[in-house]
Phi, psi and omega in degrees: 000145179258144177249116186260130179242112177241143171269102180296339173267358173285158177067034184055046172078009187264004179300313185301340179296334181274343190288318178288332169293326180283316174301316178302314175303316177298321177289325173292336175263012179057028182263122175287157180198162160236155179240149183209125172263123185285156190233351193192173175297135183067009181286323178294317178302321182290317176299314177297318174298318184295313183300318178289325179288327184269010195309132168250162186306336187256019181275114181269355176145177170252136178242125179262131175239115177161201181264192184297327178289327181291327178290325183297304182296322181292317175306320181289332189276331180281317178296319175304318172297329181248030180299335189270000170238179185269001181206153180295142185289347170224161180281171184238134178246120183268116175248108185276102183230019179268193182277328182256309175060049183282318182296321177300339177288329168286321179290326179277351178105013177139163183293313179302320175297313174307309186294326178286333178275315178240178182096356184265215170277166194303318188290315172300317175298316185288321178305317186293311180303312186298319179300317182296314189299305184288340170305327176081356179281141181227148181239127181283134181230150179288157170231151173246137179244141172247100188053040170092354179262124193274148170209159191275304208250286184212134170254145190216142178233138172117217187292318174305322183284323177291329171296321176302313186293321174291314175311324179295316182289322189276349181308306183303319188285314196251345177062225185302337185272006182294329178298319183292313179296331181282336172292309179305315185290327184287317175306310183295325184265003189301134167224145179285152180253134169279112185240144167255122187255125175235116181207133173064035188066019171244149183223140169201162180240125179210159168286136169229151178276318173198164179223120176252117178261096202255133155257312170268184192254337193247148163203175181072025185089011173125012164289119191271074194284338188225074187300332184268000183291143176236144185259013171218031180254006172071028187226140166271131166256108183268122178252112189253130173237113182302154188313123172242159170268173187303310186299325183290322186289331173303334176268343178289321180289318169297329170293326179292322188289339181260355184065032178259357190284349177297337187255009172275136186299326181281002177247131182224142186241137178223133174262137196204163168262336178207161180199130173256128180245119177254128190265160171294165181306149171099179188277128173229143181271133170263126181254123178241114177051033172097349178268145184260130180235092184304129182245120173251357186294329182096328182221138177231128184242122179257135186229135172274143172241106187295128175040056183267352180218133175269135177230145179292137185220000000 
């Protein structure tokens, strides 16, 4: 049996149009399933955790339908249920139906490959996913935890996390233009963060514009922030952008879009298995795969869990 967890508000509310098409495919193939619609924050986490803890012999896996935030919650619940072992107890099927769908870009082998497979009409998207699911082939991918909370793709602190926070506020007012409006507001409000970084036996303190703690390569709807990141190499790819003023930040985002940021002197990459970041006093937002986690703990420890989750490929 497959357990379907769907976020009805992901993808600007268009995820539900995929569900009857998918269940029709499952019915015609005589594959049993249950469906569950999330209703609030961390609902996907609780449901995925419960499914894994109650796992029966005929459980074929969990199918997530939504965006990166939906999959973050589901993966976190699955990993939490399997903490006593090295791997989540069942595989995950990732049906990208959100606004950004960044993790699938790395999983599919690049942005172009992901858009060629998904991003057409609902029936073609379902057919592509169903073929992947019924092939039955899985691939073990790494998970990163931030103070114990698991995520699949990219965690970030600094201006990019503030953009996500502002975009969340702007969604109702600006719709599809919310992200662009959030970029302008975040740049206008920008202040660098004085961060203490501890990684690979070294420790230093500097002002930073952003820190991205990466498993996947893409975020922000297709910006390839970490081109060398791999989801199955047992490594975190840490991307650090040293403190920039507002005019330089105006250059940073276009360079990200064109994948030219890797040549900027202020951008640094470090491969590691764990990293500890100490934040300045006060509230600072941590973003995990598009989900916001207000942080007052002052310190966040990121750790890699090698090949902790099987995903259908």
